[in-house]
Each structure stands twice: as C-alpha cells, then as structure tokens.
C-alpha positions as CSV (number, residue, x, y, z in Angstrom):
1,X,118.9,-61.9,-17.2
2,X,115.5,-60.1,-16.6
3,X,112.7,-62.0,-15.1
4,X,109.0,-61.0,-14.6
5,X,108.6,-63.7,-12.1
6,X,106.2,-62.6,-9.4
7,X,108.6,-63.6,-6.7
8,X,111.5,-61.4,-8.2
9,X,110.6,-58.5,-5.9
10,X,110.6,-60.8,-2.8
11,X,113.3,-60.1,-0.4
12,X,116.0,-62.9,0.5
13,X,115.3,-62.5,4.3
14,X,111.4,-63.3,3.6
15,X,112.7,-66.6,1.8
16,X,114.5,-67.7,4.6
17,X,112.1,-66.6,7.3
18,X,109.5,-68.6,5.7
19,X,111.8,-71.8,5.1
20,X,115.3,-71.8,6.6
21,X,116.2,-74.7,3.9
22,X,116.2,-71.9,1.2
23,X,119.5,-70.6,3.1
24,X,121.6,-73.3,1.6
25,X,120.7,-72.3,-2.0
26,X,121.4,-68.6,-1.1
27,X,124.9,-70.0,0.4
28,X,125.7,-72.0,-2.7
29,X,125.3,-68.7,-4.7
30,X,127.4,-66.8,-2.1
31,X,124.6,-64.7,-1.4
32,X,124.4,-63.2,2.3
33,X,121.0,-63.9,3.5
34,X,121.5,-62.7,7.2
35,X,123.2,-59.4,7.2
36,X,121.8,-58.4,3.7
37,X,118.5,-60.1,3.7
38,X,116.6,-57.0,2.8
39,X,117.7,-57.2,-1.0
40,X,115.2,-58.4,-3.4
41,X,115.9,-61.4,-5.6
42,X,116.0,-59.2,-8.8
43,X,118.5,-56.8,-7.0
44,X,120.8,-59.4,-5.8
45,X,120.8,-61.3,-9.0
46,X,121.4,-58.2,-11.5
47,X,124.6,-57.3,-8.8
48,X,126.1,-60.7,-9.1
49,X,125.2,-61.5,-12.6
50,X,123.2,-64.6,-11.6
51,X,120.2,-66.1,-13.8
52,X,117.1,-65.1,-11.5
53,X,114.8,-67.7,-13.1
54,X,117.4,-70.6,-12.2
55,X,117.5,-69.2,-8.8
56,X,113.8,-69.0,-8.3
57,X,113.4,-72.5,-9.7
58,X,115.6,-74.0,-7.2
59,X,113.9,-71.9,-4.4
60,X,110.5,-73.0,-5.5
61,X,111.8,-76.6,-5.7
62,X,113.0,-76.9,-2.0
63,X,109.8,-74.9,-0.9
64,X,107.6,-77.7,-2.7
65,X,109.4,-80.6,-1.1
66,X,108.0,-81.5,2.0
67,X,110.9,-83.4,3.5
68,X,112.7,-82.2,6.4
69,X,110.2,-79.3,6.9
70,X,112.1,-76.6,8.5
71,X,111.0,-75.0,11.9
72,X,108.5,-72.1,11.5
73,X,110.2,-69.5,13.5
74,X,108.0,-67.0,12.2
75,X,105.1,-68.5,13.9
76,X,106.6,-68.0,17.2
77,X,105.7,-65.6,19.8
78,X,108.5,-62.9,20.1
79,X,109.3,-63.4,23.6
80,X,109.5,-67.2,22.9
81,X,111.9,-66.6,20.0
82,X,113.9,-64.0,22.1
83,X,114.3,-66.7,24.8
84,X,115.3,-69.3,22.4
85,X,118.0,-67.0,20.8
86,X,119.4,-66.4,24.0
87,X,119.4,-69.9,25.3
88,X,120.6,-71.6,22.2
89,X,122.5,-69.2,20.0
90,X,124.1,-67.0,22.9
91,X,125.1,-69.9,25.1
92,X,126.6,-71.3,21.7
93,X,129.0,-68.6,21.2
94,X,129.8,-68.3,25.1
95,X,130.5,-72.2,25.2
96,X,132.4,-72.8,21.8
97,X,134.6,-69.1,21.8
98,X,137.2,-69.9,24.6
99,X,137.6,-73.6,23.2
100,X,138.3,-72.3,19.8
101,X,140.6,-69.4,21.2
102,X,142.5,-72.2,22.8
103,X,142.9,-74.5,19.5
104,X,143.7,-71.4,17.5
105,X,146.5,-70.3,19.8
106,X,148.0,-73.9,19.7
107,X,148.1,-73.8,15.9
108,X,149.6,-70.6,15.9
109,X,152.5,-71.9,18.2
110,X,153.2,-75.0,16.2
111,X,152.1,-74.3,12.6
112,X,152.4,-70.2,12.6
113,X,155.6,-70.2,10.8
114,X,154.5,-72.6,7.8
115,X,151.0,-71.1,7.7
116,X,151.2,-67.4,8.5
117,X,147.5,-67.1,7.8
118,X,146.6,-68.7,11.2
119,X,147.8,-65.5,12.9
120,X,145.3,-63.4,11.1
121,X,142.7,-66.1,11.4
122,X,143.0,-66.0,15.2
123,X,143.3,-62.2,15.5
124,X,140.0,-62.1,13.7
125,X,138.2,-64.6,15.8
126,X,139.5,-63.1,19.1
127,X,137.9,-59.7,17.8
128,X,134.6,-61.6,17.0
129,X,134.3,-63.3,20.3
130,X,135.0,-60.2,22.4
131,X,132.7,-58.1,20.2
132,X,129.9,-60.9,20.4
133,X,130.0,-61.1,24.1
134,X,129.4,-57.3,24.5
135,X,126.7,-57.4,21.8
136,X,124.9,-60.4,23.4
137,X,125.0,-58.6,26.8
138,X,123.4,-55.6,25.4
139,X,120.5,-57.9,23.8
140,X,120.1,-59.7,27.1
141,X,120.0,-56.7,29.2
142,X,118.4,-54.1,27.1
143,X,116.7,-55.0,23.9
144,X,115.0,-58.6,24.7
145,X,113.5,-57.3,28.1
146,X,112.0,-54.8,26.3
147,X,110.6,-57.0,23.5
148,X,109.1,-59.4,26.3
149,X,107.6,-56.4,28.1
150,X,105.8,-55.2,24.7
151,X,104.6,-59.0,24.3
152,X,103.1,-58.6,27.8
153,X,101.7,-55.2,27.1
154,X,99.9,-56.7,24.1
155,X,98.4,-59.8,25.9
156,X,97.0,-57.7,28.9
157,X,95.8,-54.8,26.7
158,X,98.0,-52.6,29.0
159,X,100.7,-50.1,27.7
160,X,104.4,-50.2,27.8
161,X,106.5,-47.4,29.7
162,X,108.6,-45.6,26.9
163,X,112.3,-47.0,27.3
164,X,115.1,-44.9,28.0
165,X,116.5,-45.6,24.1
166,X,113.1,-44.1,22.7
167,X,112.3,-46.4,20.0
168,X,112.9,-50.1,19.5
169,X,114.4,-49.2,16.1
170,X,117.4,-47.3,17.9
171,X,119.1,-50.4,19.5
172,X,117.9,-52.7,16.8
173,X,120.0,-50.4,14.3
174,X,123.1,-50.8,16.4
175,X,122.6,-54.7,16.8
176,X,122.3,-54.7,12.9
177,X,125.4,-52.8,12.6
178,X,127.2,-55.4,14.9
179,X,125.9,-58.1,12.8
180,X,127.3,-56.5,9.7
181,X,130.6,-56.5,11.2
182,X,131.0,-59.9,12.3
183,X,129.4,-61.2,9.1
184,X,132.2,-59.4,7.3
185,X,134.9,-60.7,9.8
186,X,133.7,-64.3,9.4
187,X,133.7,-63.7,5.4
188,X,137.6,-62.8,5.8
189,X,138.1,-66.1,8.0
190,X,136.4,-68.0,5.4
191,X,138.6,-66.5,2.5
192,X,142.0,-67.2,4.5
193,X,141.1,-70.6,5.5
194,X,139.9,-71.6,1.9
195,X,136.4,-72.1,3.1
196,X,137.6,-74.3,6.4
197,X,139.9,-76.6,4.1
198,X,142.7,-78.0,6.2
199,X,146.0,-78.1,4.4
200,X,147.7,-81.4,3.5
201,X,149.9,-81.3,6.5
202,X,147.3,-80.5,9.1
203,X,147.2,-82.4,12.5
204,X,144.1,-83.4,14.2
205,X,143.6,-80.3,16.1
206,X,143.9,-78.3,12.8
207,X,141.1,-80.3,11.2
208,X,138.9,-80.0,14.4
209,X,139.4,-76.4,14.7
210,X,138.5,-75.8,11.0
211,X,135.5,-78.0,11.3
212,X,134.4,-75.8,14.4
213,X,135.0,-72.5,12.7
214,X,132.9,-73.9,10.0
215,X,130.0,-74.7,12.6
216,X,130.6,-71.6,14.4
217,X,129.9,-69.5,11.1
218,X,126.7,-71.5,10.1
219,X,125.5,-71.1,13.7
220,X,126.0,-67.3,13.4
221,X,124.3,-67.1,10.0
222,X,121.2,-68.8,11.8
223,X,121.6,-66.6,14.7
224,X,121.6,-63.2,12.9
225,X,118.9,-64.3,10.5
226,X,116.5,-65.0,13.4
227,X,117.1,-61.5,14.7
228,X,117.4,-59.4,11.7
229,X,114.8,-61.1,9.4
230,X,112.3,-62.2,12.1
231,X,112.7,-60.8,15.5
232,X,113.7,-57.4,14.7
233,X,111.2,-56.8,12.0
234,X,108.4,-58.2,14.1
235,X,109.5,-56.0,17.3
236,X,109.0,-52.8,15.2
237,X,105.8,-53.7,13.9
238,X,104.6,-54.6,17.4
239,X,105.7,-51.2,18.8
240,X,103.8,-49.4,16.2
241,X,100.8,-51.5,17.1
242,X,101.0,-50.6,20.8
243,X,101.2,-47.1,19.9
C-alpha cells in the first residue's frame, strides 16, 4: 500500500546506522539491510508487497524504546571504526573459518550420503572463507590505511597525497561488489540449511556447526553494514571535504 509517511523515503541503511536494533526487524521481513541498504522503505515495500505503514510503525516502536540502546557507530571517528572492524570482524572471520571448515568436512564424511546438501554448503563456505581472506587483506593493506591518512590530514589541517587508485570510491566499489557476492553466498547457505535448522538425526557436531554458521552470517551482516552504510559513505564525504 502507498504511504505518505515522512520516513518512507529514508534508506534502510540509514535506519540501521542510527540504531542497529532495527536490523532484526528488517531481517524478520526478509529485507537485506547490509548489501542493499541504499534502498528506501517505499522501494523495498513496493517490491516485496509489504505494508509500509506496519513496517514503519515497528521501526518507530523500537527506536522509541530506550532499552538496550545500541552502540552509536555513526558517532565514532573513521580511523577508530576502521580499527574496530579489523580487530573485531576481520579477526572473527580468521578465527572461525578454519574451525567451521573442519566441522563441515567431518559432517560431509559422516552424513554426506544422507544429507547431500552438506556438500554444497561446504563448497559455498570454502568459497566464502577464501574470498573473505583476500578481501580483508585488501582493506587492511590499501583502503583502511588511506582512510586513516585522510582522518589524520583533516585533524592536522594538511593535505593527503593522492593514492594510486585515484579516488577512494574506486576500492570502495570493489569492496561493495565483494560484499554483494558474499551476501548472496550466505543466502544460499541459509536456504540449503533451512535457516540453520539441524535435521532430526543430527549429532552434536551437526547442531554446533549450524549454530556457528548462523552466528557467522549474523557477524557478516553487521560487518558489511558497518562498512557499506557508515565507513564507506563517510570516507567518500571526507575525501570530498579534503579536496
């Protein structure tokens, strides 16, 4: 249905950047808030046949509740946010990926014949862990250091040397493309695992692996959101201001 609500033109990513608790509501409606956060409420409701007034009311309710106020990442300096993403989310991927790959390998050997979807889930996760390792290194060696140099230049009132990649928008577009690919990959994993629901004959390793995959996807969503909807947008603004 159509709405004249003032926030119907607000982007999903803006909502989540202002209050991460709204992410749960978007997830409940099957709305991708991290990779596709640049769509307006009106657009996404029209496309998915969602009652926009109902969605906006739920978003307002959670924003008006003061319980468990979420972290205001938008207020953080960009160098601190980049450091946080690296220390928290990059390290998480590095630590969990080998453990998950080991568990999935074991499940394929023991349960692969009865549950052939495990083979596809494992192939998808291996692809994700390899791509993420390469992606994070590019951020840590190229993009994040440049963002930190821009922050330093602004605070000191100096100029920043033009990088080899031209504008910061160039590596950012590459990183966003990678994010889209991994978001799609995990959507397939969620579908294959019935949203991480272990089958009736699942052993403990099976249950733990599915729980870990679920947690991995949630961490990935926050990770991508912090970059796409906050760090990258603000880095582009900062570069323009310095010029």
